[in-house]
C-alpha positions as MATLAB code, in Angstrom:
seq = 'XXXXXXXXXXXXXXXXXXXXXXXXXXXXXXXXXXXXXXXXXXXXXXXXXXXXXXXXXXXXXXXXXXXXXXXXXXXXXXXXXXXXXXXXXXXXXXXXXXXXXXXXXXXXXXXXXXXXXXXXXXXXXXXXXXXXXXXXXXXXXXXXXXXXXXXXXXXXXXXXXXXXXXXXXXXXXXXXXXXXXXXXXXXXXXXXXXXXXXXXXXXXXXXXXXXXXXXXXXXXXXXXXXXXXXXXXXXXXXXXXXXXXXXXXXXXXXXXXXXXXXXXXXXXXXXXXXXXXXXXXXXXXXXXXXXXXXXXXXXXXXXXXXXXXXXXXXXXXXXXXXXXXXXXXXXXXXXXXXXXXXXXXXXXXXX';
ca = [
      -0.042   -0.015   -0.416;
       1.147    3.531   -0.897;
       0.377    6.083    2.218;
       0.576    9.724    2.184;
       1.164   11.628    5.515;
       0.332   15.268    5.325;
       2.520   17.209    7.976;
       3.021   20.853    7.997;
       4.401   21.373   11.618;
       7.987   21.044   12.577;
       9.770   18.171   11.139;
      12.662   17.568   13.586;
      12.312   15.824   16.776;
      15.136   18.234   18.182;
      12.470   21.374   17.808;
      10.433   19.575   20.323;
       8.122   17.958   18.030;
       6.346   14.850   19.254;
       4.516   14.736   15.720;
       7.862   14.559   13.914;
       8.731   11.559   16.284;
       5.444    9.733   16.049;
       5.007   10.205   12.247;
       8.893    8.976   11.858;
       8.592    6.005   13.735;
       5.263    4.984   12.284;
       6.694    5.299    8.759;
       9.970    3.243    9.357;
       7.424    0.419   10.837;
       4.990    0.547    7.872;
       7.949    0.467    5.437;
       9.219   -2.591    7.704;
       6.161   -4.137    6.882;
       6.500   -3.537    3.270;
       4.469   -0.874    2.585;
       5.777    2.583    0.644;
       5.220    5.396    2.900;
       5.652    9.326    1.893;
       5.886   12.191    4.289;
       4.621   15.142    2.329;
       5.213   18.658    3.863;
       6.138   22.248    2.654;
       8.604   22.507   -0.049;
      10.278   25.546    1.255;
      10.911   27.494    4.380;
       8.939   30.612    3.258;
       7.114   32.432    4.168;
       9.031   32.192    7.541;
       5.917   32.152    9.509;
       4.909   28.907   10.285;
       1.279   29.457   10.454;
       1.202   31.071    7.086;
       3.505   28.687    5.876;
       0.644   25.649    6.816;
      -1.979   27.640    5.777;
      -0.541   28.020    2.169;
       0.741   24.165    2.398;
      -3.179   23.288    2.692;
      -4.234   25.622    0.129;
      -2.092   23.667   -2.524;
      -1.949   20.183   -1.354;
      -5.318   18.882   -2.825;
      -4.260   19.587   -6.212;
      -0.894   17.858   -5.877;
      -2.418   14.848   -4.154;
      -4.699   14.542   -7.092;
      -1.518   14.078   -9.435;
       0.257   11.194   -7.232;
      -0.898    7.634   -6.930;
      -1.636    6.870   -3.262;
      -3.674    4.194   -1.822;
      -4.178    6.325    1.532;
      -3.664    9.729    2.797;
      -3.436   10.807    6.397;
      -3.711   14.325    7.187;
      -2.223   15.007   10.774;
      -4.177   17.620   12.845;
      -5.155   20.858   10.628;
      -3.379   19.402    7.298;
      -5.430   18.088    4.626;
      -8.319   20.403    5.874;
      -9.134   20.689    2.214;
      -8.539   17.492    0.956;
     -11.669   15.462    2.051;
     -13.817   15.417   -0.822;
     -11.524   16.745   -3.408;
      -9.600   13.553   -4.192;
     -10.899   10.193   -4.705;
      -8.112    8.471   -2.464;
      -9.542    7.195    0.903;
      -8.454    9.904    3.343;
      -7.980    9.741    7.138;
      -7.672   12.703    9.782;
      -5.068   11.983   12.279;
      -5.307   13.806   15.580;
      -1.916   13.894   17.467;
      -3.308   16.612   20.279;
      -6.556   18.126   20.245;
      -5.889   21.519   19.774;
      -9.184   22.987   21.318;
      -7.646   21.171   24.549;
      -4.423   22.854   24.223;
      -5.669   26.592   24.041;
      -6.941   26.375   27.145;
      -3.854   26.118   28.879;
      -2.226   29.499   26.960;
      -3.040   32.980   26.893;
      -2.755   36.112   24.706;
      -1.974   35.902   20.947;
      -0.949   32.134   21.510;
      -4.428   31.101   22.744;
      -6.004   33.387   19.768;
      -3.885   31.569   17.327;
      -4.660   27.894   18.669;
      -8.259   28.710   18.566;
      -7.919   29.409   14.756;
      -6.033   26.589   14.503;
      -8.570   24.565   16.171;
     -11.392   25.494   14.100;
      -9.281   24.136   11.281;
      -8.562   20.780   13.128;
     -12.458   20.772   13.572;
     -13.342   20.920   10.074;
     -10.685   18.581    9.090;
     -11.953   15.927   11.762;
     -15.584   16.389   10.809;
     -15.042   16.285    6.980;
     -13.201   13.031    7.334;
     -14.797    9.644    6.830;
     -12.467    8.134    9.867;
     -10.292    9.846   12.709;
      -7.421    8.343   14.275;
      -6.105    9.545   17.580;
      -3.777    8.339   20.330;
      -5.785    7.839   23.202;
      -9.538    7.519   24.752;
      -8.780   10.936   26.298;
      -8.409   12.429   22.849;
     -11.041   10.602   21.671;
     -13.456   11.887   24.258;
     -12.285   15.518   23.564;
     -12.578   15.226   19.611;
     -16.210   14.366   20.468;
     -16.894   16.827   22.881;
     -15.163   19.884   21.137;
     -15.717   18.756   17.684;
     -18.758   16.707   17.534;
     -17.238   13.918   15.595;
     -19.328   10.771   16.711;
     -17.233    8.320   18.509;
     -17.708    5.762   15.974;
     -15.942    7.474   13.648;
     -12.771    7.776   15.907;
     -10.527    4.690   16.162;
      -7.284    4.488   18.526;
      -3.759    4.019   17.442;
      -1.254    4.993   20.455;
       2.178    6.533   19.572;
       5.031    4.188   19.460;
       8.801    3.615   20.272;
      11.335    1.548   18.409;
      12.477   -0.568   21.307;
      15.290   -2.130   19.400;
      16.962    1.533   19.662;
      16.483    1.518   23.932;
      18.520   -1.486   25.029;
      18.031   -2.678   28.715;
      19.413   -0.335   30.857;
      22.464   -1.343   33.292;
      21.808   -1.802   36.915;
      21.453    1.581   38.780;
      22.707    2.687   41.879;
      21.586    5.100   44.455;
      21.836    8.152   42.313;
      19.221   10.937   42.890;
      18.859   12.611   39.239;
      15.709   13.736   37.961;
      15.162   13.993   34.233;
      12.188   15.796   32.396;
      12.328   16.450   28.271;
       9.618   18.280   27.369;
       8.960   21.342   24.910;
       8.511   23.961   27.509;
       5.159   25.403   27.144;
       2.877   26.431   29.856;
       0.556   23.276   29.839;
       3.721   21.239   30.745;
       4.037   22.891   33.938;
       7.587   22.475   34.347;
       7.738   25.515   36.657;
       5.952   23.242   39.140;
       8.578   20.631   39.012;
      11.227   23.430   39.761;
       9.248   24.494   42.936;
       8.818   20.771   43.902;
      12.550   20.271   43.314;
      13.455   23.081   45.569;
      11.321   21.258   48.105;
      12.785   17.900   47.489;
      16.335   19.238   48.064;
      15.781   20.360   51.864;
      15.516   16.606   52.549;
      17.587   15.489   49.670;
      20.459   17.925   49.186;
      22.413   15.871   46.722;
      19.491   15.490   44.247;
      19.700   17.007   40.892;
      17.515   18.107   38.084;
      18.232   17.894   34.629;
      15.566   19.607   32.144;
      16.072   19.030   28.508;
      14.114   21.223   26.111;
      13.190   24.663   24.609;
      10.304   26.637   24.409;
       8.276   29.755   24.932;
       8.643   29.045   29.053;
      12.472   28.632   28.736;
      13.261   31.916   30.000;
      10.771   31.918   32.764;
      12.143   28.823   34.111;
      15.423   29.981   34.001;
      14.349   32.843   36.029;
      12.679   30.686   38.562;
      15.694   28.295   38.892;
      17.773   31.535   39.692;
      15.110   33.010   42.106;
      15.055   29.690   43.894;
      18.759   29.796   44.200;
      19.009   26.226   42.771;
      22.383   26.683   41.419;
      24.344   23.889   39.466;
      21.728   21.593   41.121;
      19.411   22.144   38.299;
      20.566   22.231   34.965;
      18.146   23.683   31.882;
      20.364   22.267   28.899;
      17.833   24.010   26.332;
      17.084   21.697   23.241;
      19.788   19.312   22.253;
      20.067   18.537   18.664;
      21.519   15.214   19.153;
      19.085   12.501   19.831;
      21.956    9.927   21.147;
      22.684   12.758   23.781;
      19.072   12.973   24.766;
      18.902    9.132   25.040;
      21.887    9.139   27.185;
      20.329   11.171   29.612;
      17.546    8.908   30.223;
      20.196    6.092   30.777;
      22.090    8.739   33.256;
      19.012    9.530   35.274;
      17.430    7.721   38.154;
      13.638    8.753   37.765;
      11.673   10.733   34.908;
       9.227   13.418   35.826;
       6.856   15.833   33.600;
       4.080   17.155   35.818;
       1.956   18.186   32.699;
      -1.566   18.795   32.412;
      -2.453   18.190   29.275;
      -0.886   15.274   26.911;
      -2.647   13.497   24.086;
      -0.259   10.842   24.583;
       3.330   11.641   25.831;
       6.082    9.657   23.991;
       8.627   10.879   26.271;
       6.874    8.410   28.811;
       7.476    5.810   26.439;
      10.965    6.435   26.553;
      11.370    6.868   30.249;
       9.866    3.430   30.460;
      12.389    2.070   27.843;
      15.073    3.116   29.390;
      13.991    1.477   32.466;
      13.007    5.020   34.484;
      10.198    5.220   37.215;
       7.889    7.889   36.077;
       6.387   10.786   38.514;
       3.659   12.471   36.747;
       0.190   13.757   37.094;
      -3.382   12.048   36.855;
      -4.422   14.830   33.931;
      -5.132   13.808   30.351;
      -3.923   10.853   28.758;
      -1.132   10.172   31.303;
      -2.938    7.775   33.345;
      -3.581    5.416   30.188;
       0.176    5.665   29.228;
       1.726    5.641   32.744;
      -0.235    3.151   35.192;
      -0.203    4.345   38.664;
       1.658    2.474   41.371;
       3.145    0.125   38.934;
       5.258    2.202   36.411;
       5.257    5.060   38.785;
       3.469    7.516   40.962;
       0.644   10.099   39.674;
      -0.299   13.014   41.493;
      -3.310   15.553   41.035;
      -2.052   18.398   38.404;
      -0.814   21.508   40.110;
      -0.192   20.206   43.272;
       3.561   21.054   44.199;
       3.672   19.476   47.698;
       2.126   16.215   46.438;
       4.513   16.280   43.639;
       7.527   17.055   45.710;
       6.386   14.210   48.280;
       6.260   11.777   45.462;
       9.733   12.672   44.487;
      11.301   12.149   47.599;
       9.575    8.808   47.879;
      11.403    7.444   44.568;
      14.645    9.090   45.172;
      14.748    7.678   49.010;
      13.919    4.227   47.698;
      16.140    2.318   45.264;
      14.283   -0.754   45.487;
      11.039    1.122   44.737;
      12.655    2.470   41.721;
      13.634   -0.689   40.409;
      10.470   -2.281   40.564;
       8.723    0.602   38.740;
      11.658    0.460   36.319;
      11.290   -3.036   35.587;
       7.710   -2.905   35.015;
       7.893   -0.226   32.580;
      10.277   -1.597   30.723;
       8.010   -4.714   30.071;
       5.123   -2.847   29.981;
       6.386   -0.480   27.047;
       6.705   -3.763   24.457;
       2.881   -3.114   23.392;
       3.807    0.301   22.175;
       6.682   -0.951   19.911;
       6.213    0.545   16.627;
       5.964   -2.676   14.892;
       2.622   -3.489   16.752;
       1.593    0.117   16.543;
       1.854   -0.083   12.679;
      -0.086   -3.231   12.739;
      -2.782   -1.468   14.613;
      -2.828    1.430   12.314;
      -3.324   -1.087    9.097;
      -6.131   -2.909   11.044;
      -7.831    0.531   11.613;
      -7.721    1.912    8.274;
      -8.351   -0.767    5.968;
     -11.736   -0.460    4.296;
     -11.846    3.362    4.442;
];
């Protein structure tokens, strides 16, 4: 089968694009299953404004697709909004993160921009004969915000290439917390920094490493300075080398992302693949990905004292960390990209 993915969003994982990681991983697995996969994106970096570039891409992509011989077209988020009904090829809308949910955690011009994009995503989802999304949380949100009947929405989770994540070596009694995320307000990384300041009161050797960039990065640096965390809190920014990021997963002792809005969360799969126990929240799709009390500890979103307590519990108990890490390493096998690709093919056949 010849499959085209439409994707005008950021094209590199180092830019903080979970969509790039997801499409890239699924594409490789589908090729391994014997299918031809193309990723259709804007041809140039013009105009420099990303939103305008995305809108222009969606204006010309229907004509482009009419000239290309595909058996299935998958439009991601807003991409393909003008495709359904204009091409004869079967069309599927793939919603990675429900924009109408994401905008609730933003403000000002970013919130207004996301509102516009959510209207386009709504049109895309409503016009498509089939919508695929990553979690039951997203399915409920698509139905609620966009009015798509639940029977037209199918689940295909995100995945991970487990072959690229060898079993971790035995970890000792270290106290390094790792966070990997694009730094948007909804990620609540400020909660993690405040909780870490509390953790340091009882565990002064603890260390926090935060990888990623984004609009909140300057504010997070200022907060760490205000709390006088010094070298114990390292904000490394975006690391362009995927192997360097992966090395940090293996160096760390636990993973924490206290996000309040996740459509799925590939970083949780990466943490489990590296054998890390996880501290996160009960928000959005996180409980579907991280089993509480088995792969880690989940706390109520926005509860900094509870977050600090969970971090302290795990940092103080290497045996518990090993148990959660071992469970996560076994549990994540269900999300191997080859299995996810099989689920994708099962769901999309016949549409």
